[in-house]
Structures are given as C-alpha cells and as structure tokens.
C-alpha positions as CSV (number, residue, x, y, z in Angstrom):
1,X,-5.1,-14.1,-18.4
2,X,-3.3,-16.6,-16.1
3,X,-5.6,-19.5,-15.2
4,X,-6.4,-19.9,-11.4
5,X,-4.8,-23.3,-11.2
6,X,-1.4,-21.6,-12.0
7,X,-1.8,-18.7,-9.7
8,X,0.6,-19.8,-6.9
9,X,4.1,-18.4,-6.9
10,X,6.8,-21.1,-6.5
11,X,8.2,-21.1,-3.0
12,X,11.5,-22.8,-3.3
13,X,14.7,-23.0,-5.2
14,X,17.6,-20.6,-5.8
15,X,15.4,-18.6,-8.1
16,X,12.1,-18.4,-6.2
17,X,10.4,-16.2,-8.8
18,X,11.6,-18.2,-11.8
19,X,9.3,-17.5,-14.8
20,X,6.8,-15.5,-12.8
21,X,5.2,-12.6,-14.6
22,X,5.4,-9.4,-12.5
23,X,3.9,-6.0,-13.3
24,X,5.8,-2.8,-12.3
25,X,4.3,0.5,-11.2
26,X,5.5,3.2,-13.6
27,X,7.7,4.8,-10.8
28,X,10.4,2.1,-10.8
29,X,13.3,2.6,-13.2
30,X,13.5,-0.2,-15.8
31,X,16.6,-0.4,-17.9
32,X,15.7,0.4,-21.5
33,X,12.0,0.7,-20.8
34,X,10.3,4.1,-20.5
35,X,9.6,5.2,-16.9
36,X,7.2,8.2,-16.8
37,X,5.9,8.4,-13.2
38,X,2.6,9.0,-14.9
39,X,3.9,12.5,-15.7
40,X,4.4,14.6,-18.8
41,X,7.7,15.7,-17.4
42,X,9.2,12.2,-17.9
43,X,7.6,11.3,-21.2
44,X,11.0,10.4,-22.8
45,X,12.7,9.1,-19.7
46,X,14.4,5.7,-20.5
47,X,16.6,4.7,-17.6
48,X,20.1,3.2,-18.1
49,X,19.8,1.1,-15.0
50,X,17.1,-0.9,-13.2
51,X,15.9,0.1,-9.8
52,X,17.6,-1.9,-7.0
53,X,14.4,-3.9,-6.4
54,X,14.0,-4.7,-10.1
55,X,17.6,-6.0,-10.1
56,X,16.8,-8.3,-7.2
57,X,13.6,-9.6,-8.8
58,X,15.4,-10.4,-12.1
59,X,18.2,-12.2,-10.2
60,X,15.4,-14.3,-8.6
61,X,14.0,-15.3,-11.9
62,X,11.0,-12.9,-12.1
63,X,9.9,-11.7,-15.5
64,X,9.0,-8.1,-15.8
65,X,5.9,-8.0,-18.2
66,X,5.2,-4.3,-18.3
67,X,4.6,-1.0,-16.5
68,X,1.3,-0.2,-14.8
69,X,-0.8,3.0,-14.6
70,X,-0.2,5.3,-11.6
71,X,-1.7,8.5,-10.4
72,X,0.4,11.3,-11.7
73,X,3.7,11.4,-9.7
74,X,1.9,9.1,-7.3
75,X,0.2,12.1,-5.7
76,X,-3.4,10.9,-5.5
77,X,-5.6,7.9,-4.8
78,X,-7.9,7.7,-7.9
79,X,-5.4,6.7,-10.6
80,X,-7.3,9.0,-12.9
81,X,-4.3,10.1,-14.9
82,X,-4.7,13.1,-17.2
83,X,-1.9,11.9,-19.5
84,X,-2.6,8.2,-19.6
85,X,-6.3,8.0,-18.8
86,X,-8.3,6.6,-16.0
87,X,-7.6,3.1,-14.5
88,X,-10.9,1.4,-13.7
89,X,-11.9,-1.0,-10.9
90,X,-12.4,-4.5,-12.3
91,X,-15.3,-5.1,-9.9
92,X,-17.2,-2.1,-11.3
93,X,-15.6,-0.1,-14.1
94,X,-17.5,3.1,-13.1
95,X,-15.4,3.1,-9.9
96,X,-11.8,3.9,-9.0
97,X,-9.4,1.0,-8.3
98,X,-7.7,3.3,-5.8
99,X,-4.2,4.7,-6.1
100,X,-1.6,5.5,-6.6
101,X,-0.7,1.9,-7.4
102,X,-4.1,1.2,-9.0
103,X,-2.7,-0.3,-12.2
104,X,-0.7,-2.8,-10.2
105,X,-3.7,-3.9,-8.1
106,X,-5.8,-4.2,-11.3
107,X,-3.1,-6.3,-12.9
108,X,-3.2,-8.8,-10.0
109,X,-7.0,-8.8,-9.5
110,X,-7.6,-9.6,-13.2
111,X,-4.9,-12.2,-13.5
112,X,-2.7,-10.2,-15.9
113,X,0.2,-10.8,-13.5
114,X,0.8,-13.0,-10.4
115,X,2.4,-10.2,-8.5
116,X,3.0,-6.5,-9.0
117,X,5.1,-3.8,-7.5
118,X,3.7,-0.7,-5.8
119,X,4.7,2.3,-3.7
120,X,3.0,3.6,-0.6
121,X,3.3,7.1,0.8
122,X,-0.1,7.6,2.3
123,X,-1.7,4.2,1.5
124,X,-1.0,3.7,-2.2
125,X,-0.4,0.0,-2.0
126,X,-3.0,-0.8,0.6
127,X,-5.8,1.3,-0.8
128,X,-5.9,-0.2,-4.3
129,X,-5.4,-3.7,-2.8
130,X,-8.5,-3.1,-0.6
131,X,-10.7,-1.6,-3.4
132,X,-9.7,-4.4,-5.8
133,X,-9.9,-7.3,-3.4
134,X,-6.3,-8.4,-3.3
135,X,-3.3,-8.4,-0.9
136,X,-1.1,-5.4,-0.5
137,X,1.9,-5.1,1.9
138,X,3.6,-1.9,3.0
139,X,6.8,-3.1,4.8
140,X,8.6,-1.2,7.6
141,X,10.2,2.0,6.5
142,X,13.8,1.2,5.4
143,X,13.1,-2.5,4.8
144,X,13.0,-2.2,1.0
145,X,15.3,0.0,-1.0
146,X,13.9,3.0,-2.7
147,X,16.9,3.5,-5.0
148,X,15.7,4.0,-8.6
149,X,12.1,4.8,-7.6
150,X,10.7,8.2,-8.4
151,X,10.3,9.9,-5.0
152,X,7.2,11.6,-3.6
153,X,8.3,12.0,0.0
154,X,11.8,11.1,1.2
155,X,10.3,10.6,4.7
156,X,7.2,8.6,3.9
157,X,7.8,6.5,0.7
158,X,7.7,2.8,1.0
159,X,8.0,0.1,-1.7
160,X,6.2,-3.2,-1.5
161,X,4.3,-6.0,-3.3
162,X,0.7,-6.6,-4.4
163,X,-0.4,-10.2,-4.7
164,X,-3.5,-12.4,-4.6
165,X,-2.4,-14.4,-1.5
166,X,-0.6,-13.6,1.7
167,X,2.0,-16.3,1.2
168,X,2.9,-14.7,-2.1
169,X,3.4,-11.3,-0.5
170,X,5.7,-13.0,2.0
171,X,7.8,-14.5,-0.8
172,X,7.9,-11.2,-2.7
173,X,9.1,-9.4,0.4
174,X,11.8,-12.1,0.8
175,X,13.1,-11.1,-2.6
176,X,12.5,-7.3,-2.4
177,X,13.8,-6.7,1.1
178,X,17.4,-6.2,2.2
179,X,19.9,-3.5,2.9
180,X,21.1,-1.2,0.1
181,X,24.2,0.7,1.0
182,X,23.6,3.2,-1.8
183,X,20.1,4.2,-0.5
184,X,20.2,6.6,2.4
185,X,16.7,5.4,3.5
186,X,17.7,1.8,3.6
187,X,18.2,0.4,7.2
188,X,20.6,-2.4,7.9
189,X,18.7,-5.1,9.8
190,X,18.9,-8.9,10.1
191,X,17.3,-10.5,7.0
192,X,13.8,-11.7,7.6
193,X,12.3,-15.1,6.9
194,X,8.8,-14.2,6.1
195,X,7.4,-17.6,5.0
196,X,8.6,-20.0,7.7
197,X,6.2,-18.8,10.4
198,X,3.1,-18.3,8.3
199,X,1.5,-21.4,9.7
200,X,2.2,-20.6,13.4
201,X,-1.2,-20.4,15.2
202,X,-2.9,-17.4,16.6
203,X,-3.9,-19.1,19.8
204,X,-3.4,-16.8,22.8
205,X,-2.0,-14.0,20.7
206,X,-3.3,-10.6,21.6
207,X,-5.0,-8.6,18.9
208,X,-6.1,-4.9,19.2
209,X,-9.3,-4.1,17.4
210,X,-9.4,-0.4,16.5
211,X,-12.4,1.6,17.7
212,X,-13.3,5.2,18.6
213,X,-14.5,8.2,16.6
214,X,-11.5,8.1,14.3
215,X,-12.5,4.6,13.2
216,X,-16.3,4.9,13.3
217,X,-17.0,8.4,12.1
218,X,-18.1,8.5,8.5
219,X,-17.1,4.9,8.0
220,X,-19.6,2.7,6.1
221,X,-21.4,0.4,8.4
222,X,-20.7,-2.5,6.1
223,X,-17.0,-1.9,6.5
224,X,-17.2,-1.8,10.2
225,X,-19.2,-5.0,10.3
226,X,-16.8,-6.8,8.0
227,X,-13.8,-6.0,10.3
228,X,-15.7,-7.1,13.4
229,X,-16.5,-10.4,11.7
230,X,-12.8,-10.7,10.9
231,X,-12.1,-10.2,14.6
232,X,-14.5,-13.0,15.4
233,X,-12.5,-15.3,13.0
234,X,-9.3,-14.6,15.0
235,X,-11.2,-15.2,18.2
236,X,-12.4,-18.6,17.0
237,X,-8.7,-19.4,16.3
238,X,-7.9,-18.7,20.0
239,X,-6.6,-15.2,19.7
240,X,-7.5,-12.6,22.4
241,X,-9.3,-9.6,21.0
242,X,-9.4,-6.3,22.9
243,X,-10.9,-3.0,21.7
244,X,-8.4,-0.1,21.6
245,X,-9.3,3.5,21.0
246,X,-7.4,4.9,18.1
247,X,-8.5,8.5,18.2
248,X,-4.8,9.6,18.6
249,X,-4.2,8.6,15.0
250,X,-6.3,11.5,13.7
251,X,-3.3,13.8,14.3
252,X,-1.1,11.3,12.4
253,X,-3.3,11.5,9.3
254,X,-3.1,15.3,9.3
255,X,0.6,15.4,9.8
256,X,1.2,12.8,7.1
257,X,-0.8,14.8,4.6
258,X,1.2,17.9,5.4
259,X,4.6,16.2,5.1
260,X,3.7,14.3,2.0
261,X,2.6,17.4,0.0
262,X,5.5,19.5,1.4
263,X,8.1,16.9,0.5
264,X,6.5,16.4,-3.0
265,X,6.6,20.2,-3.6
266,X,10.3,20.2,-2.5
267,X,11.2,17.4,-4.9
268,X,9.3,18.9,-7.8
269,X,10.2,22.5,-7.1
270,X,12.1,23.1,-10.4
271,X,9.4,21.5,-12.4
272,X,6.8,23.6,-10.7
273,X,8.8,26.7,-11.7
274,X,9.3,25.7,-15.3
275,X,5.9,24.2,-16.3
276,X,3.3,24.2,-13.5
277,X,0.7,23.8,-16.2
278,X,2.1,20.4,-17.1
279,X,0.7,18.9,-13.9
280,X,-3.0,17.8,-13.8
281,X,-5.3,20.1,-11.8
282,X,-5.6,17.9,-8.7
283,X,-1.9,17.3,-8.4
284,X,-1.0,20.9,-9.1
285,X,-3.3,22.0,-6.3
286,X,-1.7,19.6,-3.8
287,X,1.8,20.7,-4.8
288,X,0.9,24.4,-4.4
289,X,-0.6,23.6,-1.0
290,X,2.6,21.7,0.0
291,X,4.8,24.6,-1.2
292,X,2.9,27.0,1.1
293,X,3.6,25.3,4.4
294,X,5.9,27.1,6.8
295,X,9.0,25.6,8.4
296,X,7.1,25.8,11.7
297,X,4.2,23.8,10.4
298,X,6.6,21.2,9.1
299,X,8.5,21.0,12.4
300,X,5.2,20.5,14.3
301,X,4.2,17.7,11.9
302,X,7.6,16.0,12.6
303,X,6.9,16.4,16.4
304,X,3.5,14.7,15.9
305,X,5.3,12.0,14.0
306,X,7.6,11.3,17.0
307,X,4.7,11.4,19.5
308,X,2.5,9.0,17.4
309,X,5.4,6.6,16.9
310,X,5.8,6.4,20.7
311,X,2.1,5.8,21.2
312,X,2.3,3.0,18.7
313,X,5.4,1.5,20.4
314,X,3.4,1.4,23.7
315,X,0.5,-0.2,21.9
316,X,2.6,-3.0,20.4
317,X,4.2,-3.6,23.8
318,X,0.8,-5.1,24.7
319,X,-0.5,-6.5,21.4
320,X,0.9,-8.7,18.6
321,X,-1.1,-6.9,15.9
322,X,-3.7,-4.3,15.4
323,X,-6.6,-4.7,13.1
324,X,-8.8,-2.0,11.5
325,X,-10.4,-1.2,8.2
326,X,-8.0,-0.4,5.3
327,X,-10.4,2.2,4.0
328,X,-13.6,3.7,5.6
329,X,-15.5,3.2,2.3
330,X,-15.6,0.9,-0.7
331,X,-14.5,2.1,-4.1
332,X,-15.9,5.5,-5.0
333,X,-17.2,6.3,-8.5
334,X,-14.8,7.9,-10.9
335,X,-17.1,10.7,-11.9
336,X,-19.8,12.7,-10.0
337,X,-20.4,15.6,-7.7
338,X,-19.0,14.0,-4.6
339,X,-16.4,11.7,-6.3
340,X,-13.4,13.7,-5.3
341,X,-14.6,14.3,-1.7
342,X,-15.3,10.6,-1.3
343,X,-11.8,9.8,-2.7
344,X,-10.2,12.1,-0.1
345,X,-11.5,9.8,2.7
346,X,-9.5,6.8,1.4
347,X,-6.2,7.6,3.2
348,X,-7.7,8.1,6.6
349,X,-6.7,4.7,8.1
350,X,-3.6,4.0,6.0
351,X,-1.6,7.3,6.2
352,X,-0.9,7.0,10.0
353,X,1.3,4.0,9.3
354,X,3.3,5.8,6.7
355,X,4.0,8.5,9.3
356,X,5.1,5.8,11.8
357,X,6.8,3.6,9.2
358,X,5.1,0.5,10.7
359,X,4.4,-2.6,8.6
360,X,0.8,-2.9,7.4
361,X,-1.0,-5.4,5.3
362,X,-4.4,-5.1,3.5
363,X,-6.3,-8.2,2.5
364,X,-9.9,-8.9,1.5
365,X,-12.4,-9.5,4.3
366,X,-15.8,-9.1,2.7
367,X,-18.0,-7.5,0.1
368,X,-20.5,-4.7,0.2
369,X,-24.1,-5.1,-0.9
370,X,-22.9,-3.5,-4.2
371,X,-20.4,-6.4,-4.6
372,X,-17.4,-4.2,-3.9
373,X,-14.4,-5.6,-1.9
374,X,-13.7,-4.5,1.7
375,X,-10.2,-4.6,3.1
376,X,-8.9,-5.6,6.5
377,X,-5.7,-3.9,7.6
378,X,-3.3,-5.7,9.9
379,X,-0.5,-3.6,11.5
380,X,2.4,-4.5,13.9
381,X,5.5,-3.1,15.5
382,X,8.5,-2.1,13.3
383,X,10.3,-5.0,11.6
384,X,7.5,-7.5,12.5
385,X,6.4,-8.2,9.0
386,X,6.4,-11.9,10.0
387,X,3.7,-11.2,12.6
388,X,1.6,-9.2,10.2
389,X,1.9,-11.9,7.5
390,X,1.2,-14.7,10.0
391,X,-2.0,-13.1,11.1
392,X,-3.1,-12.5,7.5
393,X,-2.3,-16.1,6.5
394,X,-4.3,-17.5,9.4
395,X,-7.3,-15.3,8.5
396,X,-6.9,-16.3,4.9
397,X,-6.9,-20.0,5.7
398,X,-10.3,-19.6,7.5
399,X,-12.0,-17.6,4.8
400,X,-12.7,-17.7,1.1
401,X,-12.5,-14.0,0.1
402,X,-9.1,-14.2,-1.6
403,X,-10.5,-16.8,-4.0
404,X,-13.2,-14.5,-5.5
405,X,-12.3,-12.9,-8.8
406,X,-14.0,-10.1,-10.8
407,X,-15.8,-11.1,-14.0
408,X,-14.0,-9.6,-16.9
C-alpha cells in the first residue's frame, strides 16, 4: 500500500507520470497481458498491441501494475462478476463498490495505485468513485480515444481516470486526452490544459443546483443534504447558486438505458448466438432485453438524445457548471432481497450525461450515518473539462473529504 505522503502525482517534466503505478480496468487491451472484459468469452485473449490510451500512459512514464475487476462486459453496476468473483467496497465489505469500474475505484481508495483507468457508459467511472469516496472523471464524448477498449455502446462509451484528488484527474486527462485518427469516435479539438486553471476562483461564477422530482424522488435525505452543503461551500467562495429543475433528465435516463443495452446486444450478437449461457444471469437478461428493442424505439431514443442535448446546451448558456448527487443512494449491500433493485437506482443521475456526452466529475462530499461515502457530481458544457475540474478543485480545497481513507 502506497503511504499517504507519497500519494501525489508529479505534475511536471516531459514524463509527467514517471514511475507512477496505474491500475487498468480489464477492458483495455494490454500488450502481452490477458484482457478478458470480465467475460468467459475472452478468457484466453492476450492482445498484441496496447490500447491507444495505454500507449500514451507508457510514453508519459506511467507504470501499469495490473488489471482490475469489472462487471462482466461492463454491463452492470455491482461488479459482482460470476467468473472472477465479487469486488467489495473498502468502506464496508458487505457492500458493492459500484461498477462497472469497481476494481479501479477500490485500487485507488485502498492505495494500491495512485490512479486507475475506467470506462463509463451509464456512470461506470462516477458511480464507483462516489461509492468508494474517490474522484472519477468522465470526459466529453470524443475527448479520449476508445481504440483498444472492449466496447459496450459505440454511442455512449467514455474512457477516463479515477484518482484520489482532482488535480490528479486533471493530470491524467492531460495524458489520456487527444485526437486519434484511427478511432471513429475520436473528435479533433484543440488540446486542453486542464491543470493551469485549477486555482482560478469561483467568485461570481454561476452554478446550477439540480432540484425537482427527478432529483428528490427516492433519493436518500443524507445525500440531498450533503449536496446542499456543498452548494453552501461554493456560495461561501463567492459563487452564485440558483436552483434548476432537472425533471427533463428522466427521459434521458430511460433513453440511455435503451441505447446502452441495444448497442451491447448488437456488439455481442454472435456471442449471444453461440453461447448465451456463458453470460451471467443479470448480463444475459439485459442483452436479451436490448436485442428485443425495435428500430422505432431506438430511433425515438436518439430523438430524445438530441432534445436533451439541446436542453443542456441552453442550461450551460446560463451557468458555468451544474451540481447534483452522483448517486441517489450510498453503496447497496451485495446480497439481500432488495440488493438488485437498489443497485438499479445507481445510474439515475449519471446516465443522462452519457447520453449528452457532457463532461462530468464525481468527488466525495460527505458520509452517511453508516460511514459510507457520498458523491457530488459536477457537470458542464461539452469540452469544458477545465471548468468542471476548477469547480471540483475549489471545493476540494475547502473540505477534507478527499483525505479520508478506509481502514483496511
């Protein structure tokens, strides 16, 4: 375990990640190292080439220390994998760490690695970051290459970092981001400088605080209270806080779920034909649901995607960032009568920003009475990762949540 006094990533030099141990979700191709996607289908898959992001990390001096547990084919949020076993939350081992990048979040939360790589199709970076009390960043769609990463949804997949601190997420994105001409999802934009504006103040910046039935219905009161307290911190820093009704995001969550499972079924269609029984029960059920959607249903979901994107564009014409909970509940138990139903709630606030492709950060903002982490989600307009990270860094500077670690 890496001692706390050595937990800061180096932020300078031509090799900014030199010597830094980085864990990799078992969806990223790693040359000469087995990459299974958490699936029986890829048990013997040993790639001949690194994923594009892995190549960039190695060139920056990062040291790949191993692969982390993922929910099977990344299609789930519990990380309870039938082939590799359950991944457990370090704050309470009877509970899920979230998924599907749960192993990566646990690696960072426990000090096994200083940073880890995840993917996010409905919240799979931000959910485990929230439940494990660390930082998780989903960049704008197209910011980070997906080449060499096992797909779930061509339209919704994002790759990003999990770290302990916001400034480390900024540095990781600096390395991971950039155009890849061989990836059709990669979008050519001006390279970002995500660290230089972290210390810019929040004074007079406008922040939207998400409210409405979509936010408040079935959300734990402790979660709502923690986010409101976070808003107060920003207010004390001179930011202007205004409540904004987010009920329109309900349709986005529904559309994202439809597209995610339909795309997953399309990608895995041959494997479903050959050995449907090789998938775990929960993943098999989701794939079968996805395969059953009609072209009309998918087209309507794409229409919803366009409409919600436009609503969000109008929102960010008025506000620098939006804040809301990352998840409506803290970490659910791994087993029990309502365990699966509780787990299904976890994507409610994260999946709309996969549908819209907007940058979103999760960071710790409190703990429940059961000593479980609560996550604050910060979202902004497309390509404004700098704004998201600036807000997160300012909040982090005023609080101590990121310094707390589970006893292991």
